[in-house]
N, C-alpha and C positions, 0 to 999 in steps of 0.2 A: 503493498500500501503505499509506503513511505516511496518508494522509486517513482510510483507512480504521480506522485509530486511535481519534480522537473517539467515531467512529459505535458501536465494540463499545463504547469506557467509556460511552458517554449507553445505550446500550440494558441495560447490566450496571445501572446507577445507577436506571437507570426500570423497568426487570423482573425484577432480581438476585434481588432478595428472594423474590416471586411464586416465582418458578423454585425458588428453591432449596422453598419451602414444600410445591409442586408435586412435586418431586423426594421429598422424605420422608412426603410423602401417596404417592407413588405406590408407595415400596419399603412401607409398613405395609400395603396393600391386598394390594399380590399376595402378602406374608410370611402373610395371613390367608383368603385366596383361594383361590389356586394350589392346585391338587388335593386341594382340604380332601375330595373325598369318597374316594382311597385313603389320607389321611396328618390322624390317625392310620390306620394297617392293622387295624386292626382296629375292629367293630361294640360299641359298650360297652350293658351291659344294658339301662341306663336309657333309652340312644338310644333302642334296639330299640324299647321300651317306649311311649317317648311320639312314638317314629315308627307303631309300628301304631297307636296310639288316635288319630295324627293320619288316618290312612288310614278309621279306621272313621268315623269323626266326620265328615270329607268323603263319605264315601259313604253313610253310615247314619242320622247324627245320634247316634250311641251310642256312648260308651268302649265298652272290654270287657266291662266288666260290665254294659253296658245301660240305665249311666246313661246320660239327653237332656242332653246339652246341658249337661255336670254343671259347678260350679265350681270343683271340684277331680278331677281324675282319681281312680279307686278305683286303681288300675294293681296295686300286689302286694295289696291290701288294708289298707295304710296310708297311700293317697295320692301323687300327685305333681302338682304347680303343674299349672294347664292353659295359662297365657299364652303359651309357648316353640309348645306344639302348635299353639294357634289360629294361629300366625304362619306356618307352619309349612303350614297350608294352602294357599295358592295355590302353592307348588312343590311340593309331594307332586300337587297335580291337572294341574300343566304337565308336571313332568319325573318324575312313576310314585312307585313308595313305596322309594327307594333310599336310601345313604349321603350322596351328594351331595344329595339334595334335603331332608332332614332337617339336614345340618347348614351349608347355604347360608346360611338366613336369619340362623345366628350369625354365620357370616363378616362377611355384610353389616354386622349392627349392629355388628361389632367395629371394621369399617373410619370406619362411622361415628364412632362414639366419639374416632377420632383429628381429625376434625372439632370436633366438639362440644369435645374440651379445648385445642384450641387457641383458637379463640372464648372461652370460660370466662379458659384464664389472661389473654389479652388484654383482655377487659373488668372481669377484677380488677384486675388491678397496669398498665391502660394503656399496658404497655411491650411492643412487637413481638417482643424478644427474647427474655424470658421466656416470651412462647406457642410460640415456634419450641421451647426447647429442651425445651417439655411436650410437642410435638406427636415429638419427636423422639426423647426418652424412651418416648413409648407405642408409637411404632411398632417400635421393637425390645424390647421388655417383655415377656421370658419367661412372666412370668403371663399377661400379655390376649395372646398370640400362641397360647397353648397352648388359654387358653378359648374363644375366639375359633372353634377349627378342630374341637370335635365339640359335640352338636347335644344337650346338660346344659341341662334346663330353668331349673337353679337360675344358671347363666353371664349370665344375662340380665337379672336383678336388680342389680347395680352398675351395668350402663351405663344404666339407665331412670333410675337417679337422678342419674347425672352427667347424663344432659338434661336432668331439672329442674329441677337444682340451677340449669344453666344460662338457661335460660327465668325463672329466678324474680330470676335477676343482672341479665338483662336489661329483666325486667320491674321492677325496683327502680330500677337506674339509669335507665330511657329512661321512665317513669311511664307504662307501656304496662299499663292494665289487663289486657288478653287473654291477655298471655304472664304474668304472674302466676298468672291462674285458669288456663293449662294446665301451667304446672309442677304446680300440685297436683291436675288431671287426672293428669299423669305418675306423681307421688308415689299417688294411690292405685291406680291401674291395674298398678304395681309390685309390689303385691299378690299379685297373682296369677302372683309370675314366682317368687318362693319362700316358705317358710314364716317365715324368720329375719325376715319384711319384719312379722309379727304384733307383734311388740317393738320392733324397731327404726322403723318407721315412727311409731308413735304418739308414743316417747322422740322424734323429730327433728323432726316437725311441730309437735310443739308446743314444742319449743324454741324453733325458729326462728320461730315467730306470735311468741312470748312476747319475745325477742331484737327483730325487726321491729317490734313496739308499743310497744317501751322506749323504741326509737332515734325512732320515730314517723317510721318511714318508710310503715307501714298505720295503719288505726285499727285499733280494737275491735271494731267491726264489718264490718269488710276479713275481720279473720283471722277472727271467726264462721264467716264465709261461706267462704272457704277452708278451716276445717275439717270444715264441712257437705259440702262437698265433695269430699270426701276417703271422710268416713263415708257419706254415699250409696253412693258406686263401690264399699266393703272391707261396705257390709251385708251382702252373701251372705252371703261369708266370714266375718266377727262371727256370724252366724247358724250357720254350719255349724261354727264355734268351741265354740258355746252346746251344738249337738247331739252334736259326739262329745265333749266334756269331763263332758255329763251324760248320756249315755247315751241319748237322746232318738231317733226315728224321722226317717228321712229322707224327704225330701217336695219340693214344687217349688213356684219362686217364680217367679211371668211367665214359668211355661216353661221354667226354667234346676232342674236338679237341684241342691238342697244334698243331699250322699252322708253316709250314716252309712257308716266304716269299721270295721275288726276291729280295727286300732291306730292310734291316735294319734301320724302322724307326727314332729307339736312336739313330744311329749312324749317319740320315740326321740331326736332331737338336740339337746332341753335338759333341764337340770337344775332348774328351777323344780319341777317336780314333784318331787323327788327329797327323800330324809329326811336329809339333810346340808347343808340348799342353803349357808349361811357357807363349810362346808370347799369345798364341790365349786365353791364361786363363787372363794376363792380360786384352787385348783385349776386351773380356766378359765384366769384372767386370768395366771397363770404360765405356763401352754402357752403363751398369746398370745406374752408378751414373747420367749419359747422360738423362735416360730413367725414373728416380724417378725426376730430377729436372725440364728436360723440358716435362716431363707427354704425351710423342709423340713417337710414332715409326715409324710415317709417314706411317700407315695405318689409314683411316679415320674410316673405319668399326672398329675398338678397339677403339681410344679415337678421338675426333674433336680436332682440335690443337687450338682452340680460349678458350676451357676447361680442356683439359688436361683429367689423370688419375681421378683425385682427388677435379679439379678445380685450377689452377694454384701457386694461392696467398697461398693454403694450404701448401707447401711448410714451409711457416715460422711457422706454428704449428708444422710441421714435425720433425723438428729443436729441438725446444721447449721439443716438448714431448721425442725425444731421451736425450734430457740433464737429463729433471725428470726421466726417466726411470732410469738412472743411478747413479744421485744425492739422491734422494728424496726416488725414491720406492726400492732401490734396495736388501732391506730386505723380501720383499713380494715375498715368491715362486712362486704363479703364475705369477708376473709380468715377472721374470725369464723362466716361461715356455716359454711367448711369444717371449721373447728375445733369447731361442733356435731358435723358427720359426724362426725368422728374421737370425739369423746368419745362419740356416739349408740354407733357400732361398738363401742367399748369395755366402753361397758355390758351392749350383746347377748350380746361376746362373754363378761360374765359369766356368763352363764347358758347357756353353749351346750356341745356337747362341741367341743374345737377339731379342725378340719382345714381346709385353704384352699376346700374349697368352702361349708361351712357360713360360714366367715365373712370371704365372700368381700367381703361392703360395706365392707369394712376399706383394701381394697386402693386405690381411687383415695385416702384421705386420704392412706394412706403413699405415694403416687407424687407427691402435691401436696407435700410437705414433701422429699422426695428432689430435686424440679426446682427447689424454695425453696432449695435446698440446693446447689445444682446453680449455679442461676443468681448466688448471691451469690460462691461459691467464684470464678467467672469472671470477673465483675466485678470483684472486687478483686486477681483474680491473672492477667491475660487470658495470662500467658506461660504459665500452667497447664493453660489452657485447651483446645491444641491436644493435649499429653500427656493428658487426658479424655477429649476427641474419639475418639485412637487407643486407648485402653484399652477403651473400650462398643466399638468399630470393630470391636476383632479379639475381644472375648468374643462379640458377637452373631453373628457368622460361624462361631464355635466352635459356638455353641448351635446354630445352623440347624443347622450339620453333625448335629449329635449327636443333633438331634429327629431329622431325618429319616430319619436308619437308627434310631430307634428300633424297638424289636419288642415291638407294642404286645401280640402274645399271649403274651406271657410274664405278662400279672396277668391275676388272675383273676376280674375283671370287662369285660374284652375277648376275642373271637373273632372269629376269623378262619377264609373256609373253610369255613362252612356253607352260603352259597346254593346253590353246586355239589351238596350236597347235598340238600339243600331241593327243585332241579331234577327232580335225579333221582328223588327220593323220590314227587315230583307224576308224575312219567311213568309210574312203575312201575304194573303192577296188583297187587301186594300187598295185602290187604286190609288187614293189619297189619306197623305198620310202630314198628317196636321203637328207642328211641336210647339209649344207657347214658347216665347222668346224669354222664358225665364233665367236663361244663363248668356254669357258672352256668344256671340258667333257661333251660333249652334249648329248652323250649315259645316262647316269646315272640321266639326265631329263627326258630324256624319258622311260626309266626305271622307275623313281617314279612316272611320271604323268597317266603312262598307267596301272601300276601295273602288273606289266610283268611276268611273271610265270616264277619264277628261275629254271624251270628242260628246259624251251624253249630257254630260256637264255645258259643255260651250253651246251646243242645240239648242236646250231648253231655259238654261238660267235665266232668271229674272230677278230685276234690283227692285227695292223701292223706291228709289229716285236716280234716275238715272245721270241729271245732273251733280249728284251728291259728289263732294271732296274723296270719302272711302266709297267702296263695294261694298254694300251693306244688301245683302242678298236675301228676295223675298220669296224664292223657289227656283227646284229647279225636280228634275223628272216628275216624281209622283211628292216630293218633299216640299212641304210650305211652311214656312217659320215664321208665323202669325196666330192669331185665335179666330178662329172662326166667327161669325156673330148668330147663326144658327146654326142646325145639326142635319147634317148630308148621310141620305142613306149610301154604307157601304165605307164611311169611312173613318180613320184610327185615328186617333188624337192621345195627345203624350202633355202633359201638367205633371207641376211637379206634387209632388205628394202632399196629399188632404187639400188640394185645390177645389174651391166650391165654382159651380157655376148650373146657369139655370136650366139646361139643357140634357146633364149628365144622365135622367131616368131613361132616357129616346135609348143607351145603347144597353145591350144585352147582355155585354164582357167588358170587367174590369179586372185589369192586370198590376199588381205593383211589383216594378224593378229596382231594386234601391230607393231612390229619392224622387220615382218617377210611378205618378199612375198612369195606365194608357188603355184606355177606353177604344172596343173595339164594337161592333155588329157580328 
């Protein structure tokens, strides 16, 4: 037994650090992927929209507006980013159209980001312990866990920039041209993940290139080449912005549709086009400061108030980290790239109506400063490190418990229980199915769960208001999304459970499925 002790010690000395990294990584992957189809326990309306378009493009090559290979999805008439939809196609093709297949890609990307942030910190600081802190913090970070578990298109954006920054750091550090090129390819592709990239990328890419030229890490010729890569990749989106800003007609470019929207999504989330630009910018920046310190935007599907985006008490380490970045690591050029990321995000925030989704590009710089602060405190006061670990571990356990017990049905943009209702309606022989508009955009849930043929949809769809800003669907096929004034023979009617109406007795059959009552002859 005594002879075994040196062997154990030798084993731990040789493999202990790798085992620690593996266990942290495993924990992070599990909390992102496990039961992702069931939690959140309700489907978000934008998930359903993106998911159906994934199915439609996979099967017919068009989105639900009939646009062939669009650079931006038509969605509600105001646009939805296309990249996450395209990434999800293989999963929908293999697994069918369901909650799991449209969320698993985001969970995988979130898991990959754990590896990316570990290597990013390792290469920025040449310090294995700060890279472990970064990995561990992101593994248990409430914001990153929550955003990795539902298929919202915008949640892809910050992870892509993180990957691009790692490639850039590796490319500069190791003088690898191919990695530098790949980094700007990733930056260009990220433009198709969320509309805030339209402002962030020009600021961030240009600032990084100028900085690297000044530091003589790249030549002016290379900088122009890298800028050209981003420009070529984003050209379809640039044309899209021109078309929609100046009210031009949509057209095709090399087989891609450059669509014209009813309403510009980027105008909806931005104050650039407002009449009180300066005043709104100040308000937006104040909202950003409040968001970072309070860590809550009032939308509990983005952050649980008790824990915030990063755990409320992390704000202390955030402040310490900013101080360290300015005072101690000012000469580290890779730290300056992270600072440029932060400043670029703040510029975006000045022109953006703030919530966690819209300003998610600032989250990784915030995490960077928090990790830096944690490292500085733990290095200086080692006795405090154990207490900090316990504090985060306890908060993580409580957060996970509250998160998995969170009922997303209580939120207006989420709905569950519709799949069984749609299955019932699909099997019904009723020629007219009426669904009382008791939850947000019920039509997209019926299209999603029935895997409705997009060509039949386009042939039969009717709007409540043809000239409305957004497409508010009145009916398609046999499905009608309003409450009929009177009883019709052979109709099927879906209402909220317990809903009372005058002609209920006219029906011969009533079935309750989840939170819905179904009346049928």
